C-alpha positions in Angstrom: 11.1 18.0 -0.2 13.2 14.8 -0.2 11.3 11.6 0.5 12.7 8.5 2.1 13.8 5.9 -0.3 13.4 2.1 0.0 13.9 -1.1 -1.8 11.0 -2.9 -3.4 11.0 -6.5 -4.5 9.8 -7.0 -8.0 8.2 -10.2 -6.9 8.1 -12.1 -3.6 8.6 -15.9 -3.1 5.6 -16.2 -0.8 4.5 -19.7 -1.9 6.1 -23.0 -2.8 5.5 -24.0 -6.4 3.7 -27.4 -6.2 3.5 -30.0 -8.9 1.4 -33.1 -9.4 1.4 -35.4 -12.4 -2.3 -36.0 -12.0 -3.9 -33.3 -9.9 -2.5 -30.2 -11.5 -5.1 -28.5 -13.6 -4.4 -27.9 -17.2 -3.2 -24.4 -17.7 -2.0 -22.4 -20.7 0.9 -20.0 -20.0 0.6 -16.8 -21.9 3.8 -14.9 -22.1 4.0 -11.2 -22.7 6.7 -10.9 -25.4 9.5 -8.3 -25.2 9.9 -6.0 -28.2 11.4 -7.4 -31.4 15.2 -7.6 -31.4 15.4 -4.6 -33.7 13.2 -2.5 -31.4 15.2 -3.7 -28.4 18.4 -2.5 -30.1 16.8 0.9 -30.7 15.7 1.2 -27.0 19.1 0.0 -25.7 20.9 2.6 -27.9 18.6 5.3 -26.5 19.5 4.2 -23.0 23.2 4.2 -23.9 23.1 7.7 -25.2 21.5 8.9 -21.9 24.0 6.9 -19.8 27.0 8.2 -21.6 25.7 11.8 -21.4 26.1 11.5 -17.6 29.8 10.6 -17.8 31.1 14.2 -17.7 29.3 14.8 -14.4 30.6 11.5 -13.1 34.1 12.6 -14.0 33.7 15.9 -12.1 32.1 14.1 -9.2 35.1 11.7 -8.9 37.7 14.4 -9.4 39.1 13.5 -12.9 39.3 15.3 -16.1 39.2 12.4 -18.5 38.7 8.6 -18.7 40.9 6.6 -21.0 40.2 3.1 -22.3 42.1 1.0 -24.8 41.2 -2.5 -25.9 41.6 -4.9 -28.7 39.2 -7.4 -30.3 38.8 -10.3 -27.9 40.6 -8.3 -25.2 38.1 -5.8 -24.2 37.9 -3.7 -21.0 35.2 -4.9 -18.7 33.5 -1.5 -19.1 33.3 -2.0 -22.9 30.2 -4.2 -22.5 28.3 -1.2 -20.9 29.4 1.4 -23.4 29.0 -0.4 -26.7 26.1 -0.1 -29.1 23.5 -2.8 -29.1 24.7 -4.1 -32.4 28.4 -4.1 -31.5 29.9 -7.2 -30.1 33.7 -7.4 -29.8 35.8 -4.2 -30.1 37.2 -3.6 -33.6 41.0 -3.8 -34.1 42.3 -1.5 -31.3 39.5 0.7 -30.0 40.6 3.7 -27.9 38.0 5.8 -26.1 38.6 9.1 -24.3 35.7 10.4 -22.2 36.1 14.0 -21.1 34.3 16.7 -19.2 33.3 18.6 -22.3 35.2 21.7 -21.2 37.9 24.1 -22.5 39.7 22.8 -25.6 37.4 19.7 -26.0 34.1 21.5 -25.6 31.8 20.4 -28.4 34.0 17.4 -29.4 32.4 14.0 -29.6 32.2 12.3 -26.2 33.8 9.9 -26.1 36.5 10.7 -28.7 37.0 7.3 -30.4 39.7 5.8 -32.5 39.6 2.4 -34.3 43.0 1.6 -35.6 45.5 -1.2 -36.2 48.4 0.9 -37.5 49.6 2.8 -34.5 48.2 6.1 -35.9 45.9 6.4 -32.8 48.8 7.4 -30.5 50.0 10.6 -32.1 46.4 11.7 -32.6 45.6 10.9 -28.9 48.8 12.8 -27.9 47.6 15.9 -29.8 44.2 15.8 -28.1 45.8 15.4 -24.7 48.2 18.3 -25.3 45.2 20.5 -26.4 43.0 19.5 -23.5 45.8 19.2 -20.9 43.9 17.0 -18.4 45.5 16.9 -14.9 44.0 13.6 -13.9 43.1 10.8 -16.3 41.3 7.7 -15.0 42.3 4.3 -16.3 40.9 1.0 -15.3 43.8 -0.7 -13.4 42.2 -1.6 -10.0 43.6 -4.8 -8.6 40.5 -5.8 -6.6 37.4 -4.7 -8.5 36.7 -6.2 -11.9 34.7 -3.2 -13.2 37.6 -0.9 -12.5 40.4 -3.2 -13.5 39.6 -4.2 -17.1 42.7 -2.6 -18.9 44.7 -5.6 -20.1 48.4 -5.5 -19.2 49.4 -5.6 -22.8 47.3 -2.5 -23.5 48.7 -0.8 -20.5 52.3 -1.4 -21.6 51.5 -0.2 -25.2 49.7 2.9 -23.9 52.7 3.7 -21.5 55.2 3.3 -24.3 53.2 5.5 -26.7 52.3 8.3 -24.3 55.5 8.4 -22.3 56.1 9.2 -18.6 54.7 12.7 -18.7 51.2 11.5 -19.4 51.4 8.3 -17.5 52.1 10.2 -14.3 48.7 11.7 -14.7 46.9 8.4 -14.9 45.0 7.5 -11.8 43.0 4.6 -10.5 39.4 5.7 -9.6 37.4 2.5 -9.0 34.2 4.2 -8.0 33.9 5.8 -11.4 33.4 2.6 -13.3 31.3 1.1 -10.5 28.9 4.0 -10.5 28.6 4.2 -14.3 27.9 0.5 -14.7 25.5 0.0 -11.8 23.3 3.1 -12.1 20.0 2.4 -13.8 17.6 4.7 -15.7 14.0 5.0 -14.7 12.9 3.9 -18.2 14.7 0.6 -17.8 12.4 -0.6 -14.9 9.3 -1.3 -17.0 11.3 -3.8 -19.2 13.0 -5.2 -16.2 9.7 -6.0 -14.6 8.5 -7.6 -17.9 11.6 -9.8 -17.8 10.9 -10.9 -14.3 7.3 -11.7 -15.2 8.7 -14.0 -18.0 11.0 -15.7 -15.4 8.0 -16.4 -13.1 5.9 -17.8 -16.0 8.7 -20.0 -17.2 9.1 -21.5 -13.8 5.3 -22.1 -13.6 5.5 -23.9 -16.9 8.8 -25.6 -16.1 7.6 -27.0 -12.8 4.4 -28.5 -14.3 3.0 -31.7 -15.7 3.6 -30.3 -19.2 7.3 -30.6 -18.6 8.0 -33.1 -15.8 7.1 -36.8 -15.8 8.1 -38.2 -12.4 10.3 -41.2 -12.5 11.4 -40.2 -16.0 12.4 -36.6 -16.3 15.8 -35.6 -14.8 16.9 -32.3 -13.4 19.3 -32.1 -16.3 16.4 -32.6 -18.8 14.6 -29.7 -17.1 17.6 -27.4 -17.3 17.8 -27.9 -21.0 14.1 -27.4 -21.4 14.6 -23.9 -19.9 17.4 -23.2 -22.4 15.3 -24.3 -25.4 12.3 -22.3 -24.1 14.4 -19.2 -23.8 15.2 -19.4 -27.5 11.6 -19.4 -28.4 11.1 -16.1 -26.4 14.1 -14.3 -27.9 16.0 -14.6 -24.7 19.4 -15.9 -23.7 21.1 -16.4 -20.3 24.2 -15.6 -18.4 24.2 -18.9 -16.5 22.8 -22.3 -17.4 19.6 -23.1 -15.4 20.9 -25.1 -12.5 18.2 -27.4 -11.1 18.7 -29.8 -8.2 16.8 -32.2 -6.1 17.4 -30.2 -2.9 19.5 -32.0 -0.4 22.3 -30.7 1.9 24.8 -32.1 -0.6 23.3 -30.0 -3.4 24.3 -26.7 -1.8 25.4 -24.3 -3.2 24.0 -25.7 -6.4 26.4 -24.0 -8.8 26.4 -27.1 -11.1 22.9 -28.4 -10.5 22.4 -32.2 -10.5 21.4 -35.0 -12.8 18.8 -36.7 -10.7 15.6 -38.4 -11.8 12.7 -36.4 -10.4 10.4 -38.4 -8.1 7.2 -37.6 -6.2 8.0 -36.1 -2.9 11.1 -34.4 -4.2 11.9 -30.8 -3.2 13.4 -29.1 -6.3 15.5 -26.0 -6.5 16.4 -23.8 -9.4 19.0 -21.0 -9.8 19.0 -19.2 -13.1 18.5 -15.9 -14.9 17.6 -14.5 -18.3 19.4 -12.0 -20.5 17.6 -9.5 -22.7 17.8 -5.8 -23.6 21.3 -5.6 -22.0 20.0 -6.6 -18.6 20.0 -9.7 -16.5 17.9 -11.4 -13.9 18.9 -13.8 -11.1 16.2 -16.0 -9.4 16.0 -19.0 -7.1 12.8 -20.8 -6.3 11.8 -24.1 -4.8 9.2 -26.5 -5.9 7.6 -29.6 -4.3 6.5 -32.6 -6.3 3.2 -33.7 -4.8 2.8 -37.4 -3.8 -0.2 -39.3 -4.9 -3.2 -38.0 -2.9 -1.5 -34.8 -1.8 -3.1 -31.4 -2.9 -0.5 -29.1 -1.3 3.0 -29.0 0.1 3.5 -30.1 3.7 3.2 -27.4 6.3 6.8 -27.9 7.4 8.0 -26.9 4.0 5.8 -23.8 4.0 7.1 -22.8 7.4 10.7 -23.1 6.2 9.9 -20.9 3.2 8.1 -18.4 5.5 11.4 -18.0 7.5 13.2 -17.2 4.2 10.5 -14.7 3.3 11.0 -13.1 6.6 14.7 -12.8 5.9 13.8 -11.0 2.7 11.7 -8.5 4.6 14.5 -7.9 7.2 16.9 -7.4 4.3 14.8 -4.8 2.5 13.9 -3.0 5.7 17.5 -2.5 6.6 19.1 -1.6 3.2 19.8 2.1 2.7 21.9 4.0 0.2 25.1 5.1 1.8 25.4 2.0 4.0 28.2 -0.4 3.1 27.4 -3.9 2.2 29.0 -5.1 5.4 26.8 -2.7 7.5 23.7 -4.1 5.9 24.9 -7.7 6.5 25.8 -7.0 10.1 22.4 -5.4 10.9 20.5 -8.2 9.1 22.3 -10.9 11.0 21.6 -9.1 14.3 17.9 -8.9 13.6 17.8 -12.5 12.5 19.4 -13.5 15.8 16.7 -11.5 17.7 14.0 -13.3 15.8 15.6 -16.7 16.2 16.2 -17.3 12.5 19.3 -19.1 11.4 20.5 -18.6 7.8 22.9 -16.7 5.5 22.7 -13.7 3.2 24.8 -13.3 0.1 23.1 -10.6 -2.0 24.6 -8.7 -5.0 23.9 -6.0 -7.5 22.4 -7.0 -10.8 21.8 -5.3 -14.1 24.3 -5.1 -17.0 25.8 -8.2 -15.5 24.3 -11.1 -13.5 26.8 -10.1 -10.8 26.9 -6.4 -11.4 29.1 -3.6 -10.1 28.8 -2.4 -6.6 28.6 -3.4 -2.9 28.0 -7.1 -2.1 26.2 -8.2 1.0 27.9 -11.4 2.1 29.3 -14.4 0.2 28.6 -18.0 0.8 32.2 -18.4 2.1 32.3 -15.0 3.8 29.1 -15.0 5.9 29.8 -12.2 8.3 32.2 -9.7 6.5 33.5 -9.3 3.0 36.7 -7.4 2.4 36.8 -4.7 -0.2 33.5 -5.4 -2.1 31.6 -5.5 1.2 33.2 -2.2 2.2 31.7 -0.3 -0.8 28.6 1.9 -0.2 25.3 0.9 -1.7 24.3 3.4 -4.4 20.8 4.6 -5.2 19.1 3.9 -8.6 20.4 0.3 -8.7 19.0 -3.2 -8.8 19.9 -5.9 -6.3 19.4 -9.7 -6.1 18.3 -10.5 -2.6 19.9 -13.9 -2.2 19.7 -15.9 1.0 18.7 -19.1 2.8 17.0 -19.9 6.0 17.6 -23.1 8.0 14.5 -25.1 9.0 14.1 -28.5 10.5 11.6 -30.7 8.5 10.3 -33.5 10.7 9.0 -35.6 7.8 12.5 -35.8 6.5 14.3 -35.7 9.8 16.7 -33.1 8.5 17.4 -29.4 8.5 17.0 -27.9 5.1 18.4 -24.7 3.6 15.4 -22.9 2.1 17.2 -21.1 -0.7 15.5 -18.2 -2.5 16.5 -15.2 -4.6 14.5 -12.3 -6.0 15.4 -9.1 -7.7 14.7 -5.7 -6.1 14.8 -2.1 -7.3 15.4 1.2 -5.6 12.2 3.2 -5.3 12.5 7.0 -4.9 8.8 7.5 -4.3 8.2 5.3 -1.2 8.1 7.2 2.1 8.6 5.4 5.4 
């Protein structure tokens, strides 16, 4: 019997982080380390083997017989980063890959069939394989609008066309959903480690927004960003975007660059960042309040603003369903926000192999109501999403309306019934 499927937040931003130079109790942050780099590579290669084993069924699902990729060192196809071994980095020389349905003449062949060559010998060998296999439709990554389906460099396309000739090039087709589904689909065994990564993110924010790290009147937001970078190195982590920390003002939105402000008591801080490990990425935004002398908690007005943003998270997760387009989710969320009197914006995205992963997006900061192309894609099951949004709330102590900007990562749960 099929059960209903829902989205579950890995963690929920239900409280403002508060920081006081004098009142915060001494704490020791105990991080749960990820496996050693060697063990991570072993696990990642096991995942890769399972993911690649699913490609023949994806080819059949999307109506193609083969999937051809050609790339050179430093000019890789976007998909390369999701099909390479953990210890590979750039492609070698010219690397040509032919994924196939493992049928007829190619049954039992390696999948993919792989050539690494800088002499041109790859092309007659590829032609021989194509003639034996005789695929009718061959997917190549030439989409003009979707990065994960458009990674074949123009030079490689021209070289391939010249080598294979018009007979075979007429069989080449653009099938963007093939690359999207391969990249964005997650394995059940990845979730444990993704949860562990998110735990590390939360602990790093607890330590970063603490008296151990911040000295009001001295420490700058730029200092704090570099503290995060150095801390990641001690934990065998890296990042896909520099930690962007701002003293939150209207001028600091959207915060893509952070600021270089001296942190003072009474400041409202904002961080937007993610970590990279085990071939996966996180993306998180939190807010923190620097307590003034004599304060023991953040003002109620700030808590109320965050509560609105948390309610938007709930609305978002309640509405999301596989099969809905990103724009449908966005439209329904905005309608429910209007009913509840919440003003704000949603701009959520898939996450996983990339910080901004393949799949349907749900709003952009500059496209708040409808996103062409990427918003018209359907949300797929077995994926992760960054639930990214803000709620407007008037803060009387500051006599201004503030965007309460938060972001958490969510996963698709097959077991949850509604």
